[in-house]
DRENDO-1510 file (C-alpha; in Angstrom, 1 decimal, always signed):
<recs>
REC; n; res; u; v; w
REC; 1; MET; -6.7; -1.4; -0.2 .
REC; 2; ARG; -5.5; -3.1; +2.5 .
REC; 3; ARG; -3.8; -1.1; +5.2 .
REC; 4; TYR; -0.1; -2.1; +6.1 .
REC; 5; THR; +2.8; -1.3; +8.9 .
REC; 6; VAL; +5.1; +1.3; +7.5 .
REC; 7; ILE; +8.7; +2.3; +8.9 .
REC; 8; LEU; +10.2; +5.2; +8.1 .
REC; 9; HIS; +13.7; +5.8; +8.2 .
REC; 10; PRO; +16.1; +8.5; +7.5 .
REC; 11; ALA; +18.8; +8.4; +4.3 .
REC; 12; GLU; +22.3; +8.8; +4.6 .
REC; 13; GLU; +22.6; +11.6; +2.7 .
REC; 14; SER; +19.5; +13.4; +2.5 .
REC; 15; GLY; +15.8; +12.1; +2.9 .
REC; 16; TYR; +14.1; +9.4; +4.1 .
REC; 17; TRP; +14.0; +5.7; +3.0 .
REC; 18; VAL; +10.7; +3.0; +4.0 .
REC; 19; GLU; +10.3; -0.6; +3.9 .
REC; 20; VAL; +7.2; -2.5; +4.3 .
REC; 21; PRO; +8.0; -5.5; +6.7 .
REC; 22; ALA; +4.4; -7.4; +6.2 .
REC; 23; LEU; +6.0; -7.7; +2.1 .
REC; 24; PRO; +9.2; -7.9; +2.6 .
REC; 25; GLY; +11.4; -6.3; -0.7 .
REC; 26; CYS; +8.5; -3.5; -0.5 .
REC; 27; TYR; +11.3; -0.4; -0.6 .
REC; 28; SER; +10.9; +3.4; -1.4 .
REC; 29; GLN; +12.1; +6.5; -1.3 .
REC; 30; GLY; +11.7; +10.4; -1.2 .
REC; 31; GLU; +13.1; +13.6; -0.6 .
REC; 32; SER; +10.2; +13.9; +2.1 .
REC; 33; VAL; +8.4; +12.6; +4.9 .
REC; 34; GLU; +5.6; +13.1; +2.5 .
REC; 35; GLU; +6.7; +12.1; -0.3 .
REC; 36; ALA; +8.5; +8.6; +0.7 .
REC; 37; VAL; +5.3; +7.8; +1.9 .
REC; 38; ALA; +3.1; +8.7; -1.0 .
REC; 39; LYS; +5.9; +6.5; -2.9 .
REC; 40; ALA; +5.6; +3.3; -0.5 .
REC; 41; ARG; +1.5; +3.7; -1.3 .
REC; 42; GLU; +2.5; +2.9; -5.0 .
REC; 43; ALA; +5.5; +0.6; -4.0 .
REC; 44; ILE; +3.1; -1.8; -1.6 .
REC; 45; GLU; -0.2; -1.3; -4.7 .
REC; 46; THR; +2.9; -2.5; -7.1 .
REC; 47; HIS; +3.9; -5.5; -5.1 .
REC; 48; LEU; +0.3; -6.8; -4.4 .
REC; 49; GLU; -0.3; -6.3; -8.1 .
REC; 50; ALA; +3.0; -8.6; -8.5 .
REC; 51; LEU; +2.3; -10.9; -6.1 .
REC; 52; SER; -1.5; -11.1; -7.6 .
REC; 53; GLN; +0.1; -12.3; -11.0 .
REC; 54; ASP; +2.4; -14.7; -9.6 .
REC; 55; GLY; -0.1; -16.3; -8.2 .
REC; 56; GLN; +0.8; -15.9; -4.6 .
REC; 57; GLY; -0.9; -14.9; -1.3 .
REC; 58; ILE; -1.0; -11.4; -0.2 .
REC; 59; PRO; +0.0; -11.1; +3.4 .
REC; 60; ASP; -1.6; -9.7; +5.9 .
REC; 61; ASP; +0.0; -6.7; +8.3 .
REC; 62; GLN; -1.1; -8.4; +11.5 .
REC; 63; ASP; +0.5; -10.6; +10.8 .
REC; 64; LEU; +3.9; -8.7; +12.0 .
REC; 65; VAL; +2.4; -6.2; +14.0 .
REC; 66; ARG; +1.4; -7.2; +17.4 .
REC; 67; PRO; +1.4; -5.2; +20.3 .
REC; 68; LEU; +4.5; -4.8; +23.0 .
REC; 69; ARG; +5.1; -4.7; +26.7 .
REC; 70; ALA; +6.4; -1.7; +28.4 .
REC; 71; ARG; +8.8; -4.1; +29.4 .
REC; 72; GLU; +10.4; -5.0; +25.5 .
REC; 73; ILE; +10.0; -1.3; +24.2 .
REC; 74; VAL; +12.2; -0.4; +27.0 .
REC; 75; ARG; +14.6; -3.5; +26.4 .
REC; 76; LYS; +14.9; -2.8; +22.6 .
REC; 77; LEU; +15.8; +0.8; +23.2 .
REC; 78; GLU; +18.0; +0.2; +25.5 .
REC; 79; ALA; +20.0; -2.2; +23.2 .
REC; 80; ALA; +19.9; +0.2; +20.4 .
REC; 81; GLY; +21.7; +2.6; +22.9 .
REC; 82; TYR; +19.3; +4.6; +24.8 .
REC; 83; ARG; +18.5; +4.7; +28.6 .
REC; 84; LEU; +15.4; +5.5; +30.6 .
REC; 85; ARG; +16.3; +8.0; +32.8 .
REC; 86; ARG; +12.5; +8.4; +35.3 .
REC; 87; GLN; +11.9; +11.8; +37.4 .
REC; 88; VAL; +9.2; +12.7; +39.3 .
REC; 89; GLY; +6.4; +13.7; +37.0 .
REC; 90; SER; +8.0; +13.0; +33.7 .
REC; 91; HIS; +10.1; +10.9; +32.0 .
REC; 92; GLY; +13.1; +11.2; +29.8 .
REC; 93; LEU; +14.9; +9.2; +27.0 .
REC; 94; HIS; +17.9; +10.0; +25.7 .
REC; 95; LYS; +20.6; +8.0; +22.8 .
REC; 96; GLN; +24.2; +7.6; +24.6 .
REC; 97; ALA; +26.4; +10.0; +23.9 .
REC; 98; GLY; +28.1; +10.5; +20.6 .
REC; 99; SER; +25.3; +9.4; +19.1 .
REC; 100; ARG; +24.2; +10.9; +15.6 .
REC; 101; ARG; +20.9; +11.1; +16.2 .
REC; 102; GLY; +19.9; +11.7; +19.6 .
REC; 103; TRP; +16.5; +11.8; +21.0 .
REC; 104; LYS; +14.9; +13.6; +23.3 .
REC; 105; THR; +11.2; +13.6; +25.5 .
</recs>
């Protein structure tokens, strides 16, 4: 089986949902991370079978995934409301106040 990048999102109420960027329309969900990823594998298999039966080409994950430079990552995080705080010997990443999903490293 081919390998595809999946993006795991926390669901609004509970659990998680998963998207597969290389396969538009391929989504899954589960109550735990493990369940969501396992169901994503099943969704990928089903999606690829449907594409094959319809005579469509099978997308390659690497067509969509590309490495990002550090500046691109910082810009994307800042656009999402994060700010990078640099300290001697370490880096801290903080979500702006008022966000429900704070992230601190």
